[in-house]
All heavy atoms as an XYZ file, in Angstrom:
829
protein
N      16.037      0.911      4.586
C      14.786      1.635      4.686
C      13.821      1.088      3.587
O      14.276      0.822      2.502
C      15.052      3.111      4.442
C      14.017      4.019      5.052
S      13.755      3.987      6.795
C      15.406      4.254      7.445
N      12.576      0.979      3.961
C      11.563      0.436      3.046
C      10.480      1.478      2.793
O      10.428      2.502      3.474
C      10.953     -0.841      3.608
N       9.651      1.202      1.834
C       8.456      1.991      1.605
C       7.299      1.297      2.252
O       7.316      0.101      2.440
C       8.239      2.203      0.087
C       9.072      3.256     -0.464
C      10.418      3.060     -0.797
C       8.576      4.535     -0.712
C      11.219      4.057     -1.311
C       9.343      5.566     -1.228
C      10.670      5.325     -1.527
N       6.265      2.017      2.616
C       5.100      1.454      3.203
C       3.865      2.053      2.529
O       3.891      3.139      1.948
C       4.997      1.633      4.728
C       4.796      3.122      5.150
C       6.220      1.097      5.425
C       3.412      3.417      5.519
N       2.734      1.326      2.646
C       1.474      1.836      2.087
C       0.656      2.350      3.304
O       0.552      1.683      4.354
C       0.670      0.665      1.392
C      -0.616      1.158      0.877
C       1.542      0.054      0.287
N       0.100      3.492      3.099
C      -0.636      4.152      4.193
C      -2.149      4.136      4.013
O      -2.688      3.500      3.069
N      -2.799      4.913      4.877
C      -4.250      4.974      5.000
C      -5.008      5.122      3.706
O      -6.060      4.487      3.525
C      -4.543      6.083      5.974
C      -6.068      6.180      6.364
O      -6.551      5.291      7.075
O      -6.737      7.135      5.903
N      -4.565      5.987      2.828
C      -5.398      6.358      1.695
C      -5.542      5.169      0.679
O      -6.453      5.220     -0.178
C      -4.918      7.581      0.937
C      -5.978      8.205      0.096
O      -7.124      8.282      0.509
N      -5.627      8.642     -1.095
N      -4.795      4.104      0.803
C      -4.978      2.953     -0.065
C      -6.190      2.157      0.285
O      -6.789      1.448     -0.524
C      -3.733      2.053     -0.018
S      -3.776      0.619     -1.115
N      -6.615      2.233      1.540
C      -7.775      1.470      1.975
C      -8.991      1.838      1.136
O      -9.349      3.011      0.968
C      -8.061      1.701      3.480
C      -6.858      1.179      4.321
C      -9.324      0.944      3.908
C      -6.905      1.580      5.752
N      -9.612      0.822      0.547
C     -10.775      0.892     -0.304
C     -10.498      1.556     -1.645
O     -11.371      1.612     -2.523
C     -11.953      1.618      0.363
C     -12.433      0.781      1.580
C     -13.784      1.254      2.111
C     -15.005      0.944      1.368
N     -15.485     -0.394      1.264
N      -9.298      1.999     -1.910
C      -8.898      2.466     -3.231
C      -8.204      1.334     -3.986
O      -8.617      0.919     -5.044
C      -7.963      3.686     -3.135
S      -8.796      5.181     -2.605
N      -7.154      0.823     -3.350
C      -6.430     -0.353     -3.835
C      -6.112     -0.310     -5.353
O      -6.324     -1.278     -6.021
C      -7.152     -1.654     -3.457
C      -6.217     -2.849     -3.438
C      -6.879     -4.067     -2.856
C      -7.547     -4.873     -3.896
N      -7.999     -6.226     -3.454
N      -5.581      0.823     -5.748
C      -5.027      0.917     -7.138
C      -3.811      0.049     -7.161
O      -3.024     -0.021     -6.206
C      -4.637      2.314     -7.470
C      -5.760      3.366     -7.387
C      -5.853      4.251     -6.337
C      -6.768      3.373     -8.350
C      -6.868      5.202     -6.268
C      -7.830      4.312     -8.239
C      -7.830      5.225     -7.240
O      -8.829      6.153     -7.153
N      -3.481     -0.592     -8.269
C      -2.361     -1.512     -8.345
C      -1.259     -1.028     -9.270
O      -0.398     -1.819     -9.642
C      -2.784     -2.915     -8.693
O      -3.477     -2.894     -9.953
C      -3.711     -3.505     -7.624
N      -1.283      0.221     -9.643
C      -0.284      0.752    -10.547
C       1.101      0.550     -9.964
O       2.066      0.289    -10.677
C      -0.509      2.265    -10.751
C      -1.900      2.564    -11.277
O      -2.837      2.258    -10.566
O      -2.004      3.171    -12.378
N       1.219      0.652     -8.624
C       2.502      0.471     -7.946
C       3.070     -0.906     -8.072
O       4.274     -1.106     -8.213
C       2.271      0.836     -6.446
S       0.954     -0.112     -5.704
N       2.197     -1.902     -8.109
C       2.556     -3.292     -8.166
C       3.310     -3.589     -9.484
O       4.261     -4.330     -9.549
C       1.326     -4.164     -8.037
C       1.640     -5.649     -8.380
C       0.729     -4.034     -6.681
N       2.799     -2.942    -10.558
C       3.298     -3.235    -11.870
C       4.772     -2.816    -12.075
O       5.469     -3.323    -12.941
C       2.431     -2.547    -12.948
N       5.244     -1.859    -11.231
C       6.646     -1.375    -11.395
C       7.594     -1.944    -10.357
O       8.797     -1.688    -10.417
C       6.690      0.153    -11.328
C       5.900      0.712    -12.501
C       6.217      0.739    -10.005
N       7.092     -2.698     -9.410
C       7.976     -3.228     -8.329
C       8.852     -4.325     -8.860
O       8.401     -5.349     -9.344
C       7.075     -3.725     -7.172
S       8.122     -4.395     -5.794
N      10.182     -4.107     -8.840
C      11.121     -5.103     -9.373
C      11.361     -6.351     -8.519
O      11.942     -7.335     -8.996
C      12.390     -4.323     -9.562
C      12.369     -3.305     -8.474
C      10.909     -2.977     -8.345
N      10.853     -6.326     -7.312
C      11.147     -7.423     -6.365
C       9.906     -8.092     -5.774
O       9.972     -8.902     -4.842
C      12.080     -7.018     -5.211
C      13.469     -6.611     -5.742
C      11.468     -5.856     -4.424
N       8.733     -7.771     -6.329
C       7.449     -8.386     -5.871
C       7.245     -8.252     -4.350
O       7.011     -9.187     -3.631
C       7.383     -9.862     -6.266
C       7.450    -10.038     -7.760
O       7.164     -9.119     -8.511
O       7.852    -11.161     -8.206
N       7.353     -7.004     -3.927
C       7.182     -6.723     -2.451
C       5.815     -6.361     -2.052
O       5.587     -6.134     -0.857
C       8.182     -5.562     -2.099
N       4.838     -6.323     -2.992
C       3.484     -5.972     -2.655
C       2.645     -7.212     -2.300
O       2.736     -8.243     -2.957
C       2.814     -5.235     -3.774
C       3.218     -3.759     -3.812
C       4.337     -3.385     -4.533
C       2.482     -2.802     -3.153
C       4.726     -2.093     -4.556
C       2.883     -1.494     -3.183
C       4.023     -1.104     -3.883
N       1.746     -7.071     -1.319
C       0.863     -8.132     -0.889
C      -0.520     -7.541     -0.850
O      -0.735     -6.401     -0.470
C       1.284     -8.710      0.422
C       2.621     -9.450      0.299
C       3.828     -8.768      0.187
C       2.643    -10.860      0.253
C       5.004     -9.442      0.055
C       3.828    -11.511      0.049
C       5.021    -10.829     -0.062
N      -1.538     -8.403     -1.203
C      -2.866     -7.914     -1.394
C      -3.869     -8.495     -0.412
O      -4.000     -9.715     -0.245
C      -3.357     -8.306     -2.831
C      -4.765     -7.883     -3.179
C      -5.228     -8.319     -4.520
O      -4.675     -9.306     -5.058
O      -6.129     -7.655     -5.066
N      -4.595     -7.621      0.229
C      -5.684     -7.990      1.099
C      -7.014     -7.648      0.400
O      -7.012     -7.203     -0.751
N      -8.105     -7.842      1.127
C      -9.457     -7.608      0.486
C      -9.621     -6.186     -0.023
O     -10.255     -5.971     -1.053
C     -10.407     -7.944      1.618
C      -9.681     -8.809      2.520
C      -8.219     -8.371      2.442
N      -9.116     -5.161      0.719
C      -9.340     -3.761      0.309
C      -8.155     -2.874      0.549
O      -8.291     -1.678      0.702
C     -10.619     -3.223      0.918
C     -10.482     -2.994      2.440
O      -9.516     -3.458      3.073
N     -11.395     -2.287      3.014
N      -6.943     -3.458      0.493
C      -5.730     -2.718      0.849
C      -4.493     -3.506      0.325
O      -4.543     -4.692      0.210
C      -5.684     -2.604      2.374
C      -4.565     -1.766      2.974
C      -4.351     -0.456      2.550
C      -3.737     -2.296      3.917
C      -3.351      0.270      3.104
C      -2.724     -1.521      4.514
C      -2.529     -0.179      4.115
N      -3.465     -2.785     -0.018
C      -2.214     -3.410     -0.352
C      -1.182     -3.042      0.720
O      -1.289     -2.002      1.342
C      -1.709     -2.827     -1.707
C      -2.527     -2.981     -2.953
C      -1.903     -2.266     -4.131
C      -2.669     -4.503     -3.236
N      -0.179     -3.901      0.894
C       0.911     -3.595      1.773
C       2.220     -3.916      1.117
O       2.291     -4.703      0.137
C       0.816     -4.356      3.136
C      -0.382     -3.865      3.910
C       0.814     -5.861      2.934
N       3.304     -3.407      1.651
C       4.661     -3.617      1.151
C       5.405     -4.429      2.272
O       5.420     -4.000      3.427
C       5.445     -2.365      0.850
C       4.727     -1.623     -0.319
C       6.856     -2.660      0.454
C       5.285     -0.223     -0.612
N       6.065     -5.499      1.854
C       6.857     -6.248      2.812
C       8.203     -5.496      2.995
O       8.977     -5.369      2.045
C       7.143     -7.663      2.308
C       7.866     -8.539      3.314
O       8.793     -8.052      4.021
O       7.534     -9.735      3.409
N       8.503     -4.981      4.209
C       9.707     -4.191      4.417
C      11.018     -5.053      4.285
O      12.074     -4.439      4.008
C       9.573     -3.679      5.843
C       8.664     -4.648      6.511
C       7.761     -5.157      5.408
N      10.915     -6.351      4.363
C      12.095     -7.202      4.239
C      12.431     -7.341      2.709
O      13.607     -7.346      2.359
C      11.842     -8.566      4.877
C      13.017     -9.490      4.590
C      11.601     -8.413      6.358
N      11.396     -7.440      1.895
C      11.604     -7.617      0.454
C      11.909     -6.316     -0.262
O      12.736     -6.261     -1.178
C      10.402     -8.287     -0.195
C      10.168     -9.675      0.417
C      10.546     -8.392     -1.679
C       8.903    -10.385     -0.030
N      11.276     -5.189      0.200
C      11.458     -3.896     -0.454
C      12.892     -3.458     -0.455
O      13.615     -3.598      0.527
C      10.602     -2.875      0.370
S      10.734     -1.161     -0.308
N      13.334     -3.007     -1.668
C      14.754     -2.595     -1.783
C      14.902     -1.067     -1.836
O      15.955     -0.537     -2.256
C      15.382     -3.262     -3.052
C      14.610     -2.894     -4.333
C      15.520     -4.744     -2.860
C      15.291     -3.277     -5.638
N      13.859     -0.370     -1.484
C      13.875      1.096     -1.429
C      14.253      1.722     -2.724
O      14.943      2.704     -2.807
C      14.873      1.476     -0.326
C      14.748      2.971      0.114
O      13.615      3.496      0.026
O      15.769      3.558      0.484
N      13.714      1.143     -3.834
C      14.059      1.692     -5.167
C      13.219      2.933     -5.504
O      13.591      3.666     -6.414
C      13.836      0.613     -6.210
S      12.122      0.164     -6.513
N      12.169      3.134     -4.845
C      11.235      4.281     -4.989
C      10.435      4.324     -6.269
O       9.779      5.332     -6.562
C      12.007      5.584     -4.820
O      12.777      5.962     -5.931
N      10.415      3.253     -7.036
C       9.643      3.212     -8.261
C       8.136      3.256     -7.996
O       7.368      3.850     -8.782
C       9.969      1.961     -9.067
C      11.389      1.915     -9.676
C      11.651      0.578    -10.294
C      11.572      3.041    -10.655
N       7.674      2.709     -6.927
C       6.213      2.593     -6.633
C       5.632      3.936     -6.211
O       4.472      4.207     -6.595
C       5.994      1.519     -5.550
S       6.843      1.878     -3.985
N       6.329      4.711     -5.454
C       5.768      5.895     -4.892
C       5.113      6.839     -5.887
O       3.981      7.255     -5.740
C       6.776      6.641     -4.068
C       6.275      7.851     -3.360
C       7.367      8.622     -2.581
O       8.553      8.466     -2.917
O       7.020      9.359     -1.690
N       5.831      7.233     -6.998
C       5.189      8.138     -7.937
C       4.034      7.499     -8.777
O       3.285      8.195     -9.379
C       6.329      8.576     -8.824
C       7.311      7.487     -8.746
C       7.164      6.950     -7.314
N       3.979      6.181     -8.759
C       2.926      5.465     -9.553
C       1.563      5.410     -8.826
O       0.591      5.109     -9.437
C       3.387      4.086     -9.914
C       4.555      4.015    -10.792
C       4.352      4.669    -12.163
O       3.216      4.501    -12.723
O       5.261      5.405    -12.619
N       1.575      5.672     -7.544
C       0.329      5.519     -6.722
C      -0.594      6.695     -7.006
O      -0.331      7.830     -6.584
C       0.721      5.456     -5.280
S      -0.766      5.273     -4.214
N      -1.773      6.428     -7.630
C      -2.748      7.501     -7.862
C      -3.328      8.090     -6.561
O      -3.850      9.208     -6.546
C      -3.871      6.843     -8.672
C      -3.249      5.602     -9.214
C      -2.190      5.188     -8.238
N      -3.263      7.366     -5.465
C      -3.794      7.826     -4.197
C      -2.744      8.480     -3.294
O      -3.079      8.885     -2.200
C      -4.408      6.604     -3.486
N      -1.514      8.571     -3.771
C      -0.442      9.147     -2.953
C      -0.422      8.504     -1.605
O      -0.280      9.165     -0.551
C      -0.579     10.650     -2.813
C      -0.425     11.339     -4.168
O       0.439     11.032     -4.935
N      -1.322     12.281     -4.447
N      -0.482      7.174     -1.598
C      -0.539      6.423     -0.277
C       0.736      5.702      0.018
O       0.751      4.952      0.981
C      -1.723      5.429     -0.399
N       1.806      5.904     -0.706
C       3.049      5.201     -0.456
C       4.093      6.210      0.098
O       4.258      7.270     -0.515
C       3.588      4.498     -1.744
C       2.535      3.467     -2.170
C       4.946      3.874     -1.492
C       2.893      2.782     -3.484
N       4.723      5.801      1.158
C       5.717      6.685      1.817
C       7.010      5.907      2.113
O       6.982      4.751      2.445
C       5.183      7.196      3.168
C       3.846      7.889      3.045
C       2.709      7.166      3.297
C       3.754      9.210      2.723
C       1.440      7.803      3.226
C       2.513      9.847      2.651
C       1.370      9.106      2.889
N       8.118      6.624      2.037
C       9.355      6.032      2.542
C       9.218      5.932      4.047
O       8.581      6.835      4.688
C      10.564      6.875      2.159
C      11.856      6.173      2.470
C      13.045      6.798      1.770
O      13.095      8.015      1.652
N      13.991      5.980      1.372
N       9.660      4.861      4.597
C       9.456      4.564      6.004
C       9.828      5.736      6.936
O       9.136      6.050      7.902
C      10.237      3.305      6.410
C       9.909      2.791      7.802
C      10.617      1.515      8.060
O      10.979      0.794      7.149
O      10.764      1.218      9.280
N      10.872      6.443      6.646
C      11.272      7.563      7.518
C      10.550      8.866      7.187
O      10.804      9.895      7.813
C      12.814      7.750      7.476
C      13.351      8.115      6.118
O      12.563      8.156      5.154
O      14.559      8.408      6.030
N       9.590      8.816      6.235
C       8.844      9.987      5.912
C       7.296      9.765      6.040
O       6.495     10.536      5.514
C       9.145     10.404      4.467
N       6.942      8.689      6.795
C       5.530      8.421      7.061
C       4.960      9.540      7.884
O       5.535      9.926      8.923
C       5.395      7.069      7.735
C       3.949      6.802      8.129
C       5.899      5.960      6.830
N       3.826     10.096      7.504
C       3.188     11.136      8.333
C       2.977     10.616      9.760
O       2.622      9.434      9.970
C       1.844     11.432      7.641
C       2.073     10.969      6.226
C       3.018      9.819      6.304
N       3.160     11.441     10.719
C       3.037     11.089     12.146
C       1.747     10.338     12.477
O       1.732      9.345     13.175
C       3.091     12.340     13.028
C       3.096     12.102     14.490
C       4.358     11.353     14.980
O       5.433     11.584     14.440
O       4.259     10.543     15.910
N       0.641     10.771     11.853
C      -0.657     10.190     12.121
C      -0.780      8.767     11.495
O      -1.780      8.087     11.727
C      -1.794     11.073     11.712
C      -1.955     11.291     10.230
C      -1.046     12.423      9.619
O      -0.207     12.950     10.375
O      -1.212     12.649      8.434
N       0.197      8.340     10.726
C       0.145      7.069     10.080
C       1.297      6.123     10.453
O       1.528      5.112      9.798
C       0.134      7.249      8.543
C      -1.128      7.915      8.013
C      -1.261      7.881      6.527
O      -1.101      6.862      5.931
N      -1.557      9.027      5.967
N       2.011      6.449     11.524
C       3.144      5.667     11.977
C       2.733      4.209     12.181
O       3.509      3.250     11.891
C       3.728      6.242     13.273
C       4.396      7.608     12.991
C       4.674      5.295     13.945
C       5.580      7.488     12.076
N       1.522      3.946     12.656
C       1.108      2.560     12.891
C       1.063      1.665     11.630
O       1.090      0.478     11.647
C      -0.266      2.499     13.546
C      -1.410      3.083     12.688
C      -2.644      3.361     13.491
O      -3.164      2.457     14.162
O      -3.163      4.502     13.419
N       1.088      2.338     10.448
C       1.048      1.602      9.195
C       2.437      0.942      8.888
O       2.496      0.016      8.095
C       0.638      2.562      8.041
C      -0.814      2.707      7.951
C      -1.477      3.713      8.682
C      -1.629      1.872      7.220
C      -2.797      3.887      8.624
C      -3.001      2.017      7.136
C      -3.613      3.021      7.882
N       3.466      1.371      9.525
C       4.768      0.719      9.367
C       4.688     -0.719      9.858
O       5.020     -1.661      9.144
C       5.887      1.471     10.089
C       6.068      2.877      9.443
C       7.191      0.681     10.050
C       7.008      3.811     10.183
N       4.188     -0.875     11.041
C       4.007     -2.209     11.659
C       2.934     -2.988     10.943
O       3.043     -4.161     10.736
C       3.713     -2.081     13.151
C       3.657     -3.433     13.830
C       3.454     -3.257     15.352
O       4.098     -2.398     15.993
O       2.623     -4.067     15.864
N       1.881     -2.313     10.558
C       0.741     -2.962      9.877
C       1.194     -3.570      8.517
O       0.816     -4.704      8.186
C      -0.376     -1.990      9.641
C      -1.729     -2.515      9.166
C      -2.283     -3.539     10.185
C      -2.708     -1.395      8.942
N       1.998     -2.850      7.764
C       2.522     -3.396      6.508
C       3.317     -4.643      6.772
O       3.140     -5.690      6.088
C       3.389     -2.366      5.789
C       2.599     -1.415      4.930
O       2.803     -1.411      3.693
N       1.775     -0.600      5.508
N       4.216     -4.627      7.737
C       5.078     -5.809      8.017
C       4.200     -6.975      8.454
O       4.434     -8.123      8.013
C       6.089     -5.418      9.125
N       3.230     -6.740      9.287
C       2.330     -7.813      9.759
C       1.516     -8.414      8.678
O       1.518     -9.653      8.532
C       1.428     -7.240     10.907
C       0.364     -8.190     11.361
C      -0.730     -7.489     12.177
O      -0.450     -6.451     12.812
O      -1.873     -8.015     12.125
N       0.861     -7.600      7.927
C      -0.100     -8.091      6.890
C       0.634     -8.761      5.712
O       0.115     -9.660      5.030
C      -1.061     -7.054      6.437
C      -1.996     -6.518      7.566
C      -2.847     -5.385      7.069
C      -2.853     -7.664      8.093
N       1.865     -8.320      5.406
C       2.607     -8.916      4.343
C       2.961    -10.372      4.624
O       3.163    -11.140      3.710
C       3.911     -8.123      4.117
N       2.918    -10.729      5.877
C       3.197    -12.133      6.279
C       1.911    -12.992      6.131
O       2.001    -14.229      6.134
C       3.712    -12.206      7.700
C       4.976    -11.498      7.889
C       6.083    -11.868      6.908
O       6.379    -13.079      6.764
N       6.642    -10.931      6.185
N       0.785    -12.359      6.000
C      -0.468    -13.070      5.977
C      -1.153    -13.156      4.600
O      -1.891    -14.026      4.301
C      -1.482    -12.453      6.947
C      -1.019    -12.473      8.370
C      -2.004    -11.754      9.284
C      -1.486    -11.814     10.759
N      -2.435    -11.148     11.627
N      -0.930    -12.087      3.816
C      -1.621    -11.942      2.557
C      -0.785    -12.512      1.370
O       0.437    -12.552      1.455
C      -1.979    -10.464      2.292
C      -3.045     -9.978      3.192
C      -3.906    -10.672      3.966
C      -3.395     -8.594      3.366
N      -4.760     -9.838      4.650
C      -4.484     -8.544      4.311
C      -2.895     -7.398      2.872
C      -5.064     -7.333      4.693
C      -3.480     -6.215      3.268
C      -4.575     -6.187      4.164
N      -1.404    -12.835      0.275
C      -0.690    -13.311     -0.913
C       0.021    -12.182     -1.718
O      -0.443    -11.069     -1.676
C      -1.770    -13.988     -1.763
C      -3.045    -13.267     -1.418
C      -2.891    -12.913      0.033
N       1.121    -12.533     -2.294
C       1.846    -11.580     -3.118
C       0.990    -11.195     -4.323
O       0.184    -11.988     -4.825
C       3.196    -12.141     -3.544
C       3.033    -13.348     -4.553
C       4.100    -11.080     -4.133
N       1.092     -9.963     -4.811
C       0.456     -9.513     -5.989
C       1.539     -8.960     -6.914
O       2.366     -8.143     -6.481
C      -0.653     -8.437     -5.731
C      -1.289     -7.933     -6.999
C      -0.190     -7.316     -4.828
C      -2.477     -7.028     -6.875
N       1.532     -9.420     -8.169
C       2.592     -9.031     -9.068
C       2.139     -8.403    -10.356
O       2.932     -7.944    -11.171
C       3.477    -10.285     -9.412
O       2.594    -11.247    -10.054
C       4.119    -10.870     -8.200
N       0.812     -8.338    -10.538
C       0.288     -7.796    -11.788
C      -0.783     -6.753    -11.533
O      -1.506     -6.814    -10.528
C      -0.309     -8.911    -12.645
C       0.740     -9.932    -13.095
C       0.104    -11.026    -13.946
O      -1.043    -11.003    -14.272
O       0.873    -11.947    -14.263
N      -0.870     -5.839    -12.458
C      -1.926     -4.801    -12.422
C      -3.286     -5.452    -12.456
O      -3.538     -6.338    -13.222
C      -1.705     -3.881    -13.642
C      -2.547     -2.635    -13.733
C      -2.175     -1.626    -12.675
C      -2.380     -2.000    -15.108
N      -4.186     -4.925    -11.609
C      -5.563     -5.367    -11.587
C      -6.443     -4.109    -11.613
O      -6.008     -3.041    -11.211
C      -5.873     -6.144    -10.284
C      -5.222     -7.464    -10.146
C      -5.673     -8.127     -8.871
C      -5.142     -9.508     -8.689
N      -5.584    -10.122     -7.471
N      -7.654     -4.242    -12.100
C      -8.575     -3.113    -12.052
C      -8.859     -2.662    -10.591
O      -8.966     -3.469     -9.692
C      -9.830     -3.619    -12.713
C      -9.500     -4.872    -13.440
C      -8.313     -5.435    -12.712
N      -8.913     -1.355    -10.409
C      -9.259     -0.855     -9.081
C     -10.736     -1.110     -8.851
O     -11.487     -1.308     -9.725
C      -8.980      0.672     -9.055
N     -11.102     -1.134     -7.550
C     -12.522     -1.281     -7.256
C     -13.344     -0.208     -7.979
O     -12.851      0.939     -8.160
C     -12.611     -1.091     -5.711
C     -11.204     -1.459     -5.235
C     -10.302     -1.032     -6.333
N     -14.583     -0.508     -8.256
C     -15.442      0.461     -9.038
C     -15.603      1.797     -8.333
O     -15.742      2.819     -8.972
C     -16.819     -0.193     -9.274
N     -15.575      1.746     -6.992
C     -15.768      3.005     -6.221
C     -14.452      3.612     -5.701
O     -14.462      4.445     -4.765
C     -16.768      2.811     -5.114
C     -16.307      1.727     -4.087
O     -15.324      1.020     -4.381
O     -16.945      1.645     -3.037
N     -13.334      3.163     -6.204
C     -12.004      3.584     -5.762
C     -11.886      5.138     -5.757
O     -11.429      5.725     -4.768
C     -10.909      2.946     -6.537
N     -12.288      5.739     -6.846
C     -12.147      7.223     -6.913
C     -13.028      7.906     -5.869
O     -12.650      9.024     -5.399
C     -12.561      7.660     -8.324
C     -11.537      7.276     -9.399
O     -10.381      6.908     -9.041
O     -11.930      7.275    -10.585
N     -14.099      7.344     -5.465
C     -14.958      7.906     -4.438
C     -14.239      7.927     -3.080
O     -14.473      8.761     -2.224
C     -16.258      7.190     -4.301
C     -17.165      7.265     -5.555
O     -16.981      8.209     -6.311
O     -17.988      6.424     -5.787
N     -13.425      6.875     -2.833
C     -12.725      6.714     -1.569
C     -11.352      7.460     -1.502
O     -10.844      7.666     -0.453
C     -12.525      5.282     -1.243
C     -13.782      4.587     -0.856
C     -14.571      3.787     -1.582
C     -14.376      4.739      0.421
N     -15.694      3.385     -0.813
C     -15.573      3.925      0.407
C     -14.079      5.338      1.606
C     -16.420      3.841      1.507
C     -14.927      5.265      2.699
C     -16.112      4.511      2.636
N     -10.851      7.816     -2.692
C      -9.510      8.443     -2.771
C      -9.610      9.776     -2.028
O     -10.412     10.673     -2.439
C      -9.081      8.586     -4.181
C      -7.668      9.037     -4.347
O      -6.998      9.338     -3.380
N      -7.217      9.175     -5.558
N      -8.821      9.963     -1.040
C      -8.769     11.222     -0.285
C      -9.652     11.268      0.953
O      -9.547     12.248      1.724
N     -10.446     10.267      1.166
C     -11.248     10.170      2.415
C     -10.264      9.910      3.579
O      -9.537      8.944      3.510
C     -12.321      9.105      2.345
C     -13.074      8.905      3.635
C     -13.316      9.399      1.185
N     -10.255     10.718      4.577
C      -9.316     10.509      5.700
C      -9.756      9.421      6.677
O     -10.914      9.028      6.744
C      -9.270     11.880      6.424
C     -10.655     12.462      6.139
C     -11.031     11.953      4.762
N      -8.782      8.978      7.440
C      -9.063      8.051      8.596
C      -9.819      6.826      8.197
O     -10.864      6.514      8.797
C      -9.739      8.815      9.706
C      -8.949     10.040     10.171
O      -7.797      9.963     10.325
N      -9.678     11.144     10.259
N      -9.317      6.042      7.299
C      -9.985      4.876      6.794
C      -9.550      3.541      7.492
O     -10.064      2.463      7.176
C      -9.767      4.684      5.290
C     -10.378      5.820      4.470
C     -10.406      5.574      3.038
C      -9.061      5.776      2.411
N      -9.033      5.625      0.940
N      -8.660      3.649      8.478
C      -8.148      2.429      9.119
C      -9.276      1.568      9.669
O      -9.212      0.320      9.518
C      -7.192      2.764     10.227
C      -6.502      1.562     10.895
C      -5.777      0.713      9.930
C      -5.570      2.084     11.995
N     -10.370      2.149     10.152
C     -11.466      1.355     10.657
C     -12.189      0.537      9.583
O     -12.939     -0.385      9.885
C     -12.420      2.282     11.404
C     -13.095      3.320     10.486
C     -13.953      4.316     11.269
C     -14.436      5.435     10.401
N     -13.437      6.419     10.093
N     -11.927      0.884      8.328
C     -12.548      0.144      7.210
C     -11.658     -0.908      6.624
O     -12.086     -1.688      5.756
C     -12.868      1.167      6.029
C     -13.722      2.364      6.447
C     -13.828      3.353      5.325
C     -15.115      1.870      6.853
N     -10.483     -1.082      7.172
C      -9.542     -2.140      6.690
C     -10.078     -3.510      6.961
O     -10.443     -3.865      8.072
C      -8.168     -1.951      7.359
C      -7.142     -2.992      7.081
C      -6.732     -2.979      5.577
C      -5.879     -2.848      7.907
N     -10.168     -4.325      5.903
C     -10.576     -5.700      6.017
C      -9.294     -6.557      6.078
O      -8.440     -6.429      5.231
C     -11.443     -6.096      4.794
C     -12.692     -5.378      4.687
C     -13.495     -5.700      3.455
O     -13.366     -6.814      2.951
O     -14.198     -4.802      2.947
N      -9.224     -7.375      7.109
C      -7.992     -8.193      7.246
C      -8.344     -9.599      6.783
O      -7.647    -10.465      6.669
C      -7.576     -8.201      8.730
C      -7.089     -6.844      9.106
C      -6.758     -6.846     10.613
N      -6.418     -5.445     10.976
C      -5.329     -5.197     11.686
N      -4.510     -6.091     12.017
N      -5.123     -3.942     11.993
């Protein structure tokens, strides 16, 4: 079982989770992070570090975000790995908690 990044990370892209990942399973897009389910070892270190509460264990993904399981796997194959903490976007706090952001995802 792996962890996945869900909707609330879009346009927030806090990287606190990346700093604690022992296996470099995070990948970075323009305005979103994803977890590679093949690399993820289900250690759960990332989940409590996410200020946006956007990380879920795969079997606990909210029903309305099931599509993010496949999206994480797909985009992890396209985007570069991220292994270090980076500053969040200047408007990240404004976007934190805004629902239904999938249409804003930049691929």
